[in-house]
Structure formats: structure tokens, C-alpha cells
C-alpha positions as CSV (number, residue, x, y, z in Angstrom):
1,M,0.4,-0.1,0.1
2,E,1.2,3.4,-0.8
3,Y,0.5,6.5,1.8
4,I,-0.1,10.2,0.8
5,R,0.5,12.8,3.4
6,L,-1.6,16.3,2.3
7,T,0.2,19.4,2.3
8,Q,-1.0,22.6,1.6
9,E,-0.1,22.1,-2.0
10,N,-2.1,19.0,-2.6
11,L,-4.8,19.5,-0.1
12,E,-7.6,20.8,-2.7
13,Q,-7.2,17.6,-5.3
14,E,-6.9,14.7,-3.0
15,H,-9.8,12.8,-1.7
16,I,-9.9,12.8,2.4
17,C,-11.5,9.4,2.7
18,C,-14.4,10.1,5.1
19,A,-16.1,12.2,3.2
20,I,-17.7,12.0,-0.3
21,S,-15.3,13.1,-3.4
22,N,-16.9,15.8,-4.5
23,N,-15.0,19.3,-3.2
24,K,-18.2,21.4,-3.8
25,D,-19.7,19.5,-1.3
26,I,-20.3,21.3,2.1
27,Q,-19.2,18.7,4.1
28,V,-15.9,18.2,1.5
29,S,-15.0,22.2,1.8
30,S,-15.9,22.6,5.6
31,K,-13.2,19.5,6.5
32,K,-10.9,20.6,4.0
33,A,-10.7,24.2,5.3
34,W,-10.3,22.9,9.0
35,L,-7.2,20.9,7.7
36,R,-5.9,23.7,5.9
37,D,-5.5,25.6,9.2
38,R,-4.3,22.7,10.9
39,L,-1.6,22.0,8.8
40,D,0.7,24.7,9.7
41,E,0.3,23.9,13.3
42,G,1.5,20.2,12.7
43,L,-1.1,18.0,11.8
44,V,-0.5,15.6,9.9
45,F,-3.2,13.5,7.4
46,L,-1.8,10.5,6.2
47,K,-4.3,8.6,3.6
48,S,-4.1,5.4,1.3
49,S,-3.5,6.7,-1.8
50,E,-6.5,4.8,-3.0
51,R,-10.1,5.9,-2.2
52,G,-11.5,4.7,0.5
53,K,-11.4,4.8,4.4
54,C,-8.1,4.3,5.2
55,F,-6.1,7.4,7.2
56,I,-4.5,8.9,10.1
57,E,-5.3,12.5,11.6
58,Y,-2.8,13.5,14.4
59,I,-1.6,17.0,15.8
60,P,0.8,18.2,18.8
61,A,-1.6,17.9,21.7
62,E,-0.9,21.5,22.7
63,Y,-3.0,22.1,19.3
64,A,-5.6,19.5,19.7
65,W,-9.3,20.9,19.6
66,N,-10.1,19.3,23.1
67,P,-9.9,19.3,26.5
68,I,-7.0,17.8,27.6
69,E,-3.5,18.4,29.4
70,A,-0.8,16.9,27.2
71,D,1.8,18.9,26.7
72,G,4.7,16.9,24.9
73,Y,2.4,14.6,22.9
74,M,1.0,13.6,19.7
75,Y,-2.5,13.6,20.0
76,I,-4.4,11.1,17.1
77,D,-7.6,13.0,15.9
78,C,-8.5,9.9,14.2
79,L,-7.3,6.6,12.8
80,W,-9.5,4.9,10.7
81,V,-9.2,1.9,8.6
82,S,-12.9,-0.1,7.5
83,G,-14.4,-1.7,4.2
84,S,-12.3,-3.5,2.1
85,F,-9.2,-1.9,3.7
86,K,-9.7,-4.1,6.7
87,G,-7.8,-7.3,8.0
88,H,-4.6,-6.1,5.8
89,G,-2.1,-4.4,8.5
90,Y,-3.1,-0.8,7.2
91,A,-4.1,0.4,10.7
92,D,-0.5,-0.9,11.9
93,D,1.0,0.7,9.1
94,L,-0.7,4.4,9.8
95,L,0.0,3.6,13.6
96,N,3.6,2.7,13.4
97,A,4.0,6.0,10.9
98,C,3.2,8.2,13.8
99,I,5.3,6.6,16.2
100,T,8.2,7.0,14.2
101,D,7.3,10.6,13.3
102,S,6.5,11.6,16.6
103,R,9.5,9.7,18.1
104,E,11.2,11.8,15.6
105,Q,10.2,14.7,16.6
106,G,11.1,14.3,20.6
107,K,7.3,13.5,21.9
108,K,6.8,11.9,25.0
109,G,4.0,9.6,23.4
110,L,0.8,9.2,22.0
111,C,-2.7,9.9,23.1
112,V,-6.2,9.2,21.7
113,L,-10.1,9.1,23.0
114,S,-11.2,5.8,23.3
115,S,-13.7,3.9,25.8
116,A,-13.8,0.8,28.2
117,K,-16.2,-0.7,25.0
118,K,-15.8,0.4,21.6
119,K,-18.2,2.8,20.8
120,P,-18.9,4.8,17.4
121,F,-16.2,7.4,15.9
122,L,-13.8,6.8,18.9
123,S,-10.3,4.2,18.5
124,D,-11.2,0.7,19.2
125,P,-10.0,-0.1,23.0
126,K,-8.8,-3.8,22.0
127,F,-6.2,-2.3,19.1
128,L,-5.3,0.3,21.3
129,Q,-4.1,-2.2,24.1
130,H,-2.9,-4.5,21.6
131,K,-0.7,-1.9,20.2
132,G,0.6,-0.9,24.0
133,F,-1.8,2.1,24.9
134,S,-3.5,2.3,28.4
135,V,-6.0,4.3,29.8
136,A,-4.4,7.5,31.4
137,D,-8.0,9.1,32.5
138,E,-11.8,9.0,32.3
139,A,-14.3,11.4,32.0
140,D,-17.4,10.6,34.0
141,N,-19.6,9.7,30.6
142,G,-17.1,6.8,30.3
143,I,-15.1,8.7,27.7
144,Q,-11.4,7.4,28.3
145,L,-8.0,9.1,27.2
146,W,-5.4,6.7,26.4
147,Y,-1.9,6.9,26.1
148,H,1.0,5.6,24.7
149,P,4.2,7.0,26.7
150,F,7.8,6.3,24.5
151,E,9.9,6.8,28.1
152,K,8.3,5.1,31.7
153,N,8.8,8.5,33.6
154,A,6.6,10.5,30.7
155,A,3.8,12.6,32.5
156,V,0.5,11.0,32.5
157,P,-2.2,12.8,30.1
158,R,-5.7,14.0,31.8
159,F,-8.5,15.7,31.1
160,K,-9.6,19.2,32.1
161,A,-12.1,19.5,34.5
162,C,-15.0,20.8,32.3
163,A,-14.2,17.5,30.1
164,K,-14.0,15.0,33.4
165,H,-17.7,16.4,34.1
166,P,-19.5,17.0,30.9
167,H,-22.2,19.2,31.8
168,T,-23.8,22.2,30.0
169,D,-26.3,24.7,31.6
170,L,-27.9,25.1,28.2
171,N,-31.8,23.6,28.2
172,G,-33.3,21.0,25.5
173,Y,-31.0,19.2,23.1
174,V,-27.9,20.7,22.6
175,V,-24.8,19.5,20.4
176,Y,-21.3,21.1,20.2
177,Y,-19.5,20.5,17.6
178,T,-16.7,21.2,15.0
179,N,-15.6,21.4,11.4
180,Q,-13.2,18.4,12.2
181,C,-15.4,16.1,11.3
182,P,-17.0,16.6,7.9
183,F,-20.3,14.8,8.1
184,N,-21.6,17.8,11.0
185,A,-21.6,20.4,8.1
186,K,-24.3,18.3,6.0
187,Y,-25.9,16.9,9.5
188,V,-26.3,20.1,12.1
189,P,-28.4,21.8,9.8
190,I,-30.5,18.6,9.3
191,L,-31.1,18.3,13.1
192,A,-31.8,21.9,13.5
193,E,-34.9,22.0,11.1
194,T,-36.0,18.9,12.0
195,A,-35.9,19.6,15.9
196,K,-37.9,23.0,14.8
197,Q,-40.4,21.3,12.5
198,N,-41.6,18.9,15.5
199,G,-40.9,21.8,18.5
200,I,-38.2,19.9,19.9
201,P,-35.7,22.6,21.9
202,F,-32.9,22.5,20.1
203,Q,-29.5,24.4,19.9
204,A,-26.1,23.8,17.5
205,V,-23.1,25.5,19.2
206,Q,-20.4,25.2,17.1
207,L,-16.7,25.4,18.2
208,T,-15.0,27.6,15.7
209,T,-11.5,28.0,17.8
210,R,-8.8,25.9,19.2
211,E,-9.1,27.7,22.6
212,A,-13.3,27.1,22.5
213,A,-12.5,23.6,21.8
214,Q,-9.8,23.6,24.8
215,N,-12.7,24.5,27.0
216,A,-15.5,23.2,25.9
217,P,-18.0,20.8,28.3
218,T,-17.5,17.6,26.9
219,P,-14.3,15.5,25.8
220,V,-15.3,15.1,22.3
221,T,-15.3,18.0,20.8
222,T,-16.3,16.4,17.0
223,W,-19.9,15.9,18.0
224,A,-21.5,15.8,21.6
225,L,-24.8,15.8,22.3
226,F,-26.8,16.7,25.6
227,H,-30.0,17.2,27.0
228,D,-31.1,19.2,29.7
229,G,-27.3,19.6,30.6
230,T,-26.7,15.6,30.5
231,Y,-24.3,14.3,28.2
232,I,-26.1,11.3,26.3
233,T,-24.0,10.5,22.8
234,N,-20.9,11.4,20.5
235,E,-22.6,9.6,17.5
236,Q,-23.1,12.0,14.9
237,M,-27.1,11.5,13.3
238,N,-29.4,11.8,10.9
239,D,-33.0,13.1,11.3
240,K,-34.6,9.8,11.9
241,R,-31.7,8.9,14.3
242,F,-32.7,12.1,15.9
243,L,-36.2,11.5,16.3
244,K,-35.9,8.2,17.2
245,L,-33.6,9.1,20.1
246,V,-36.1,12.2,21.3
247,L,-39.3,10.5,20.9
248,K,-38.4,7.1,22.5
């Protein structure tokens, strides 16, 4: 397998794996705009040369859009290998490339979000454990911060208090989100319109800066749904799934 690393020069023409390939689609354009600003901060997006969901995205933890304290670590935004790409060792390739790059940059280790049991849009804990990761911290909602230190005495990453105890003072259904996930550009407006048509109290809070994301009331900032202050899920959903959740 050959891999391509996104740069400012090739970003526009490259397929970004987790969204449709048409650059005019709002999902693609929003994600690429977000990536463009992160590349100069050290973000790496390494992808299969073939189209499909086979890539890793990581960034120095100080620049991560998550409320964590992990100075000196590399934070993995997403490692996604699925469909026909599964079972060929590509996830190992991508993770090993991240490890090599991080060591060469003098990082203390890697960190990534997961959970005790596999959750959608989070790294598989079984895979992480197999690759030498362990749990560094856990939030009240079961989201965990896993880490893989390169040295035994490396400081242990942790969640900020705002992420450790997820809560919002806003009433009704509230979703916090960023453009890091391309699906949000399509589905957040759909959910907002669905809620309006069905008389469901709903607010969408877009985190548009790193500072806002690093102080968000949730460890997962790509998508976090609350109801009357209580965290519900990090799983993006369409209008049908949203209504099923609300009306159950």
C-alpha cells in the first residue's frame, strides 16, 4: 500500500477518505478548510493512495481541539480503516508511521480518545491495548483518554475539569461540534430543521476556535449531544435517528 500525506499544495485535489469526493460538497469543503488551518500547526493527515476510509490524522497535543492536558504528546484525532481495507495491516502501518514521526519530533508519546467498550467514531480499545496503549484518564460519561508513552517516567495526560465532568447549563437538546468531522456540515442543519419542525428545543453550538474546543464541556468535541445538561452521545446522527432518540 502506498500512502499520501496531505500538504497545502495537494490538499485541494486529494480525496479526504471520510467524505464524498466532490470538492463542492459542503462536507468536503468544510473539512478541508479546517485542515488547511491545522497543517501549519503540525497536523498530519496520512491516507491511502486508493480511495476509501484508510487514514490517520494526528496533531501535537497542544494544538488538539480537545480539552486535554498532554503537553509534549502527539494526539491522534482519528485512525480509520474500514471496508475492503480492513484485515491487511494498514492500521498498523498508519499507527507505526505516527509513532516514528512522533519519536523523531521528540514527543513523549501518543494519546487518543476511546472507551472501555467500542463506541462509534472512537478508537477501538482492543486495538489500542494490543498496540501498547493504556488508560490515562476517564470522564464521567465513560469517554477515556488512552496513552502510549515512549518513556516510563513520562507525565500522564489527563482531561481538563470541564471534560472530566461533562455538563452544560443550556436546556433542551444541545450539540457541541466542530468542522473537524465533515459530516457535521451536512447533518447539524438537518437536525436543527428537524427539531424546529417537531417543536423540539434544540441548539447547535459550533466550536470555531481551538481555545473554545480546549475548554468545551465534553471530551469529544467533534460531536457531543446533551439533553437538559446531561451528556447523551458522541455519535453523529441523521434526522430519523434523532427523532427516534427524542421520541422513544
